[in-house]
Structure formats: structure tokens, C-alpha cells
N, C-alpha and C positions, 0 to 999 in steps of 0.2 A: 785499082786501089781496095784494099780490105782493111776496113777499120776495126773488124772483130777481132776479140782477144779470148783466150781461155785460160781460166785456172780452177783447178778442183774438178776437172770436167764438168766445168758450166762454161757454157759458151755466152759471152757478152756481145751484142750488137756494136757496141762502141766502149768506150773506157770510161765514159762520165757516170757517175751515180751520185744520187742525191745523198747526203750524208744524214746519219741520224740525228734527230732533236730540232732540226732546220724544215723538214720537209713532212711534218706530222706523219700522217698514214696514207700519203699521196691524194686523198680526196681533198685536201683544202686547197690544192693547185690546180685541179682538172679544169677550171675555167680559165687559167692563166698562160698555160704552156701545153704543148702536145707531149703528156708523160711518156707516151710509148716511142718517142724519138729517143730517148736517153736508155745509157745501159742496164740501169738498176735504180732501186729504191732501198736505202737502209731506213727501216721504219724508227720512229721515236722509241727509247728502250721502254721494253714492258717488264713489270715485276708481277709475282705469282698474284698477290694482293692490289687491290687498288692504292694508291699514294696520292696523297695531296699536295704533296711536296713542300717546299720552303714558303714561310710568309714574304709578303711584298713589302718595300721593293725588291724586287730580284732580277731586274735587267737594267743595265746602265750602259750609255755610250761613253767610250773612253777614246785616248788620241790613237787612231788607226786601227779601231776594233769595238767591241762590245765584253762585257762583263756579264755572265749570266750565273745565276745560282737558283733555277728552277726547281733541283730537288727530285729529278725523275717523276714529275708528276704523272700520272696515267690512271687508266681505269683498269688496270688489272688484265690477268691472262682470259679469264672467262669472258671478259667483254670484247676483248680484241678479237678472240676466236670467234665469237657470234657476230659481232658487226663490222669491226675493221677488215678482218681479212677476208671476208665476202666482197668488199668491194676492190681489194688489191689483186684477189684470183681474176678479176675481168680486165687487169690490163695487161697488154702484150711486152712486158719487161719483166727482169729479174727482181724477185723480192727478197730482199734479206731481212730478217729480222733480229733487232738488237734486244738482249735481255741482260737485266742486272737484279742483283739481290745483294744481301747482308751476310749470307750464311751459303756455305757450298751447296748444301742440300736443296734449296731455292733453284740453283742455276742447272742444277742436275736435273729436277722435276720440269722445270721450263723446257728444256732441252728435249726430255723424254717425250712432253708433251707436243711439242711442235714438231717432232720427227714424225708424228702420225699425220700430219696435215698435208693436203696436196696444195701446190702453189706457192710453196717456199722452196727456194735453192740454197741458202745456208743461213747459219746462225753466227751474228756477231756478237762476242763476249764484250760486254761493257765492264772492264775490270779497271776503269780508270775515271770514273767522276768524281771530282772533287767537290760536290755539293751534298753529300750525305751525311750526316751526323748520326753517332749511334745515339743509343736510349740515354745516355748519361751526358750527351753534348759534346763528347770527344770528336775526334778527326775521324773521316770517312773510311767504315770497314771496306768498302767497294774500292777504295783508292789502295788500301793496304792489299788487296790482293794482286793489285799491278805493281806493287813496290817491292814485295818479298817473293825472290825467285823461287823459293822452296814451296810457298803456298800457290803462288800461280802455277807451277808446274803438277802440283797436286790437282787443283781445281780444273785445269786444262784436261788433264789425263782423265779425270772421273766424268767428266761431260763429253769428251769424244768417246769415252766407252759406251755412253748411254744414247748417244746420238746417231742417228742415220744420215743427218746432214753434214756437209764440211762445216767447220768450225773457223771462223776468222776471230782472231783474237786482237781487241784494240787496246793498245798500252798507253799507259800515262807517260807523260814528257817529265814528272815531277820525281825523277831519279837521277843519280850521278851518272850513271853508265847505261845507256838504251840498250847497248849489245847483251847484257845478263838477262834481263826478262824476255828480249826477244829469242835466244838462244834457249831459254827455258821452256818456252812457249812450243819452238819447234820441237825439242825433244820429246815434250809431252804429247805431240801429234797434232798440232795446228795445221790447218791446211792455208792459211794467210796469217799475214798481221797487217792490221790498221794501225798508221802513225801518221798524226799523233792527235791525242785528245788535248783539252784545253788545260794549260798551265794555270796555275792557282795564282791568282793577282786580288787586288784590292783598289777600289778608290775613296776618296775623302770629299765630303761636302765641306768647305773651309768656312761657309758662313755660318752653318749649323753645329759645324765641328764635329761631325758624325758620319760614320761609314755610308756612301751611298748605296750598299745593299744591306739590307735588314740581317743577311746572316755574316756580315763583315767582309768575308772573303768570297770567291766565285771563281768561275773559268774564263779566261780569256780567249778570245776568239777573233778571228778578220786578219787583215792584214800584217798587224804587228807580230804573229807568230810565224809567219811563213820561213825566215831564216831559220829558226829552231827546228821547223818541221823539216825542212830540208836536210838539215845535219843530222837528224835523228834518222831520215830515211837512209841517207847515204851510210851513216854509220852502220845501220843493221843489216843493208845489203850486202856489206862485206862479210858478215859472219853466218848468216843464214841462207839456205838454199829455196826455202819456200817463198810464195810471192809476197810481195809487200803493197799494200794498197795505201796511197799517199793523200794526206788531208790536213789542212792548216793553211789559212789565208790564199786559197786559190780563186782567181777569180778572172782567170783569163786563160788563152791557150798558152801564153808566155810562160806563166804561172804552172800550168799543168805539164808543159815540156819540161822544165826545170825538174820538177819531180820525176819524170819518166827518165831523165838523163841520169839521175841520182839512184837509180833502181826501182821505181814504182811501177807496176803494172797497170794497176787500174788507179783512177782518180776520183776521190770525193770532194764534192762541193757544198759548204754550208753557209756561213753567215752571209756570203755574197747573195745567197737566194733571198734573203730579206729585203735588200736593195733592189735588187733585178732577177724575177723569178727565171728571165728567159736567157739567163747567163748560162744556164745547162746548156740547152740547145745551141746558143752561141758558141760556146767554148768547142763543142763538137765539130761546127761549121769552120772554126779558125784552124783547128787542128788539123783538117782536111786540107786546106789550103797550104798550111806551111809543109806538110808533107808531099804534095804536088809541086811547090815552090823547090823543095830539095832534092825531088826526085825519088822520094821514099814511097815503096808499095805498103809499109804497114806500119802502125806506131811501135810495132814489135822491135823494129830498126832501131828505135832512140832508146829503149829500154837498158839503162846501165851503160850508156854511152859515155858518161862524163870522162872527158880526158884530163889526168894528172899530169902536168908537166913539171 
């Protein structure tokens, strides 16, 4: 049995990847799990300059999930290259760096500089964070990149031109028709799509009569969004020919296999890691048991295998 899969000429030892924003830069989990057993790590999103993020409270538990409004807090590219990447290079697994910005030129410069570094296999464009406000306090510019197909196409095309690394595009679910940005990203040269990021949501404290998040709204993650993510992965898989990386509420092999049947080649696990860091390695073992039980030689035998009667 072979658990290995390949996309964009990158070989993954298995399909399970730690999702961006929930696994830090790997070092935070080194004492909790054997990181080298998983197929890869998507780093916490980095920006060109350090970002302090949103004021607290910026995380709260909700029914079947959690809300977060971290606001892309990070130490910036220079610190990442100097400190975080040094550790990541020592890990025997694929490293995918998530990048974000509020202007096209920021994404382009991030991709250009990261392409010069060893130890990185791909770049994931975070075009879908719902937690960044512009200077006037309006809606997220990052979110707009993912909601407007023309803007998305332009950005992906320019980043692809400047990058020597494969480009994975993480799409927002906060759109009417996910197939439109999916097709735009493919036309622009994206090597894979990541679906989905967090839907915009909110929660209210009825005793204080205030929002539970300081920023009022935030991104919803966890089991609550899995049906939405499955639907969008399936829809995108019908219209694009590039690989899809499924993410959203995955916490078991059953969840992961549902995403594979709907068309996902790789699987990212995020919020579940907060509750059980070992979920990453457990799901790998459970998928292997499922394949043996059903006399399948590879997880590739499951991808896109959903039967519609």
C-alpha cells in the first residue's frame, strides 16, 4: 500500500497536512507529536512587515466550533526567514508557507523573496482571511482579493510570474458561487486550490449585550463548517483540473475520506489540532486501515469517487 500522493511535482508521504494558523510554525508542537509523520505543514500566514493583529477578545467557542479574529498577527518576513524557517528546514516533511497582504505588491514581494529560500516546497496565498480591516475600518482587503474574480486572477497571475515555487490559492467561502474564483485561479496559473477558509460569523454575550469578539465578527471553524466545505470542494472539482486541498471541520479519517470522495487530493486539519494534537497522525493511521479494509492500494483510488445516482 502506498499512501504517497503527488501534486505540482511535490511528493507528499501522505495526504495529511497541518492547516495554516493552527499549527504555528511547527516548533510549537514538536514535543506533542512526531511532526515528521505528517505529509506537510502550512505555516501561520506571514506578511511583509510585523503585524500585531486584532485586540482581544479574539477567540471564542461556539456551537460545534470556534470563532477567531486573530488578524494575521505575525513577526513579519524578516523574522520568519531568520528564526522560524531555520527550524522548519530541519523537519523531514513538506513546508508550505502561507502569505497574506493588503496590496498586490506585498504578495508579489513575499513570493519573490520566499522563492530564493531552500526548504520551502510551495506557497499558499491566503486570499480569504475575514479578519483584516483596512485603515478606514472597512471590510477586509484580503477578503476582497478572493471575492472578485478579476482581482483574484490578476493577483495570482502576477505572483505566479514572480515565484519559482508552486502556488496554492486558498479561497474564501464568502462568495455566492465558488466555481467562479476557482476557475479564475486556475486560469491565472494556480497549481492547486485550498478550500475552504473560514466563513464570516459572530457570537453575542446576552448578559453584557455585546459581541463576544472585540472585532464583532470573525472566522468560523470546526465541525460546523464541514458540510459547507464539502459542498464547495465538490463544486470546484467539477470545473477545474488542478488538484484541490480540502480543509474545514476535519477531525477523523471519515471526514477526510468524505473530502477525498468529493475531489480533494490533500487534506488539511486545523481546529481539531487544538483539541487533540495527535489527530494528525491518528487520521493517517485510520485512512490506512480504511484502505486495507476496502482492498484499495492508494488513497488516490478514492479521489473524486463520489457516486451521484
